C-alpha positions as CSV (number, residue, x, y, z in Angstrom):
1,M,-138.3,21.8,159.3
2,K,-134.7,23.0,159.8
3,L,-131.8,21.0,158.5
4,I,-128.9,20.4,161.0
5,L,-125.8,19.0,159.4
6,G,-124.1,16.5,161.9
7,S,-120.6,17.3,160.4
8,T,-118.0,19.9,160.2
9,S,-116.8,18.6,156.8
10,P,-116.5,21.2,154.2
11,R,-117.1,18.6,151.5
12,R,-120.3,17.5,153.0
13,R,-121.5,21.1,153.3
14,E,-120.7,21.7,149.7
15,L,-122.6,18.5,148.6
16,V,-125.6,19.6,150.6
17,A,-125.5,23.0,148.8
18,Q,-125.7,21.0,145.5
19,L,-129.2,20.0,146.8
20,G,-130.1,23.6,147.1
21,L,-129.9,23.4,150.9
22,T,-128.2,25.6,153.5
23,P,-128.1,24.0,156.9
24,A,-129.5,26.0,159.7
25,G,-126.7,24.8,161.8
26,T,-123.8,22.3,162.1
27,R,-123.3,20.1,165.1
28,A,-120.3,17.9,165.1
29,P,-121.0,14.4,166.9
30,D,-118.3,13.3,169.4
31,I,-118.2,9.4,169.2
32,D,-115.6,6.7,169.2
33,E,-115.1,5.8,165.6
34,T,-113.1,2.7,166.3
35,P,-114.2,-0.5,164.4
36,M,-115.3,-3.4,166.7
37,K,-113.1,-6.4,166.5
38,G,-114.2,-8.5,163.5
39,E,-116.9,-6.1,162.6
40,P,-117.8,-6.2,158.8
41,A,-117.1,-3.0,157.0
42,R,-120.8,-2.6,155.9
43,D,-122.0,-3.0,159.6
44,Y,-119.3,-0.6,160.8
45,V,-120.1,2.3,158.5
46,A,-123.9,2.0,159.1
47,R,-123.3,1.9,162.8
48,M,-121.1,5.0,162.6
49,A,-123.7,7.0,160.7
50,R,-126.4,5.8,163.2
51,E,-124.3,6.7,166.3
52,K,-123.5,10.1,164.8
53,A,-127.1,10.8,164.4
54,A,-127.9,9.6,167.8
55,A,-125.1,11.9,169.3
56,V,-126.5,15.1,167.7
57,S,-129.3,16.9,169.6
58,C,-132.5,17.1,167.6
59,A,-135.4,19.6,168.4
60,A,-139.0,19.0,167.3
61,D,-138.6,21.2,164.3
62,E,-135.1,19.8,163.2
63,V,-133.9,17.1,160.9
64,V,-130.3,15.9,161.6
65,L,-128.3,14.7,158.6
66,C,-125.2,12.5,159.4
67,A,-123.0,10.3,157.2
68,D,-119.9,8.2,157.4
69,T,-117.6,7.2,154.7
70,T,-115.0,4.4,154.6
71,V,-112.8,2.7,152.1
72,V,-112.6,-1.0,152.0
73,C,-109.9,-3.0,150.3
74,G,-110.5,-6.7,150.6
75,R,-111.7,-7.1,154.2
76,R,-109.5,-4.1,155.5
77,I,-111.2,-0.9,156.5
78,L,-109.1,2.1,155.5
79,G,-110.1,5.0,157.6
80,K,-108.4,8.4,157.8
81,P,-104.6,7.9,157.9
82,A,-103.0,8.8,161.0
83,D,-99.8,10.1,159.3
84,E,-98.1,10.2,155.9
85,K,-96.5,6.8,156.4
86,E,-100.0,5.3,156.7
87,A,-101.3,7.3,153.8
88,A,-98.6,5.9,151.6
89,E,-99.4,2.3,152.8
90,F,-103.0,2.9,151.8
91,L,-102.0,4.3,148.4
92,W,-99.8,1.3,147.6
93,L,-102.5,-1.1,148.8
94,L,-105.0,0.5,146.4
95,S,-102.6,0.8,143.5
96,G,-103.7,-1.2,140.4
97,R,-106.8,-2.6,142.4
98,R,-110.5,-2.2,142.7
99,H,-111.8,-1.4,146.2
100,H,-115.1,-0.2,147.7
101,V,-116.2,3.1,149.2
102,L,-119.0,2.7,151.6
103,T,-121.0,5.8,152.7
104,A,-123.9,5.4,155.1
105,V,-126.3,8.2,155.5
106,A,-128.6,8.6,158.6
107,V,-131.4,11.2,158.8
108,R,-133.0,11.7,162.1
109,T,-136.1,13.5,163.4
110,Q,-137.4,13.2,166.9
111,G,-139.8,10.5,165.7
112,A,-137.7,8.5,163.2
113,L,-134.4,7.5,161.9
114,R,-134.0,6.8,158.1
115,E,-130.9,5.3,156.7
116,R,-129.1,4.2,153.5
117,L,-125.8,2.6,152.7
118,V,-124.3,3.2,149.3
119,D,-121.5,1.0,148.0
120,T,-119.4,2.3,145.2
121,A,-116.6,0.3,143.4
122,V,-113.5,2.3,142.5
123,K,-110.5,1.1,140.5
124,F,-107.1,2.7,140.9
125,R,-104.5,2.5,138.1
126,A,-101.1,1.3,138.9
127,L,-99.3,4.0,140.8
128,S,-95.6,4.9,140.3
129,N,-93.3,6.2,143.0
130,A,-93.7,9.7,141.6
131,D,-97.5,9.4,141.8
132,V,-97.5,8.4,145.5
133,N,-94.8,10.8,146.5
134,G,-96.3,13.7,144.7
135,Y,-99.7,12.9,146.3
136,L,-98.3,12.7,149.7
137,A,-96.5,16.0,149.2
138,S,-99.7,17.8,148.3
139,G,-101.2,17.0,151.8
140,E,-104.5,16.3,150.1
141,W,-104.6,12.8,151.8
142,R,-105.1,14.3,155.3
143,G,-108.5,13.7,156.8
144,K,-109.6,11.5,153.9
145,A,-111.0,7.9,154.2
146,G,-108.5,5.7,152.4
147,G,-106.0,8.5,152.2
148,Y,-107.3,10.1,149.0
149,A,-109.9,12.5,147.6
150,I,-111.5,11.5,144.3
151,Q,-112.6,15.1,143.7
152,G,-109.0,16.2,143.9
153,R,-105.7,15.3,142.6
154,A,-106.4,11.6,143.1
155,G,-109.0,11.7,140.4
156,A,-106.1,11.2,138.0
157,F,-105.5,7.8,139.5
158,I,-109.0,6.5,138.9
159,P,-110.0,5.3,135.4
160,W,-113.3,3.7,136.5
161,I,-116.0,3.8,139.2
162,Q,-119.3,2.0,139.4
163,G,-121.8,3.7,141.7
164,S,-122.1,7.1,143.2
165,F,-119.4,9.6,142.5
166,T,-120.7,11.9,145.3
167,G,-120.9,8.9,147.7
168,V,-117.2,8.6,147.2
169,V,-116.7,12.3,148.0
170,G,-118.7,11.7,151.2
171,L,-122.5,12.1,150.7
172,P,-124.5,10.2,148.0
173,L,-126.8,13.0,146.8
174,S,-129.5,11.0,145.2
175,E,-130.2,8.8,148.3
176,T,-129.6,11.7,150.6
177,A,-132.3,13.9,148.7
178,L,-134.8,10.9,149.1
179,L,-134.1,10.5,152.8
180,L,-134.4,14.3,153.4
181,A,-137.7,14.6,151.5
182,A,-139.2,11.7,153.6
183,A,-138.2,13.6,156.7
184,G,-139.9,16.8,155.5
185,I,-137.0,18.8,154.1
186,E,-137.8,20.2,150.6
187,V,-135.0,19.3,148.2
188,T,-135.0,21.3,144.9
189,A,-131.4,20.8,143.7
190,A,-131.8,24.1,142.1
191,D,-131.2,27.8,143.0
192,K,-133.8,27.9,145.8
193,V,-132.2,27.8,149.3
194,S,-134.1,26.1,152.1
195,A,-133.1,26.1,155.8
């Protein structure tokens, strides 16, 4: 079976490599990622992963891997900020609080769809003006759910997490490995590379 990564995210590609896998190809799904009115965050992120997997073509010898990550503070879904102003709003909202990072994973073959949702609690320390302005100036917030990257400079804002670090980055490896193995992709998490 050939692994197709339904994402152009360099972070997801790096995480897949940690499983000892090199995708045979990447196919970015083109879907509307707007939450439905009143849609709970867990339902939203699971729906996004499923819709992404459904939107990517899948041959008989292929396994498609898609995921979606969102940050939730209270009941508010914090997607990718549209601009620096929204990124600042997100950072101030997260400052000194716990929030949740939800990552849904969908693995599709022609005959089945397997999925998992991983919920990780993350705590931000209280941020200063210098913290927020420095982070915004770095540009690291661009294209990141919630406006931050735990694996980058924002790691200095986070004294505590409960759950999957790789889930916060964008692909929970333990759960993904199990889903891929069930779909027929050998996962070694070692030096061996499988396509």
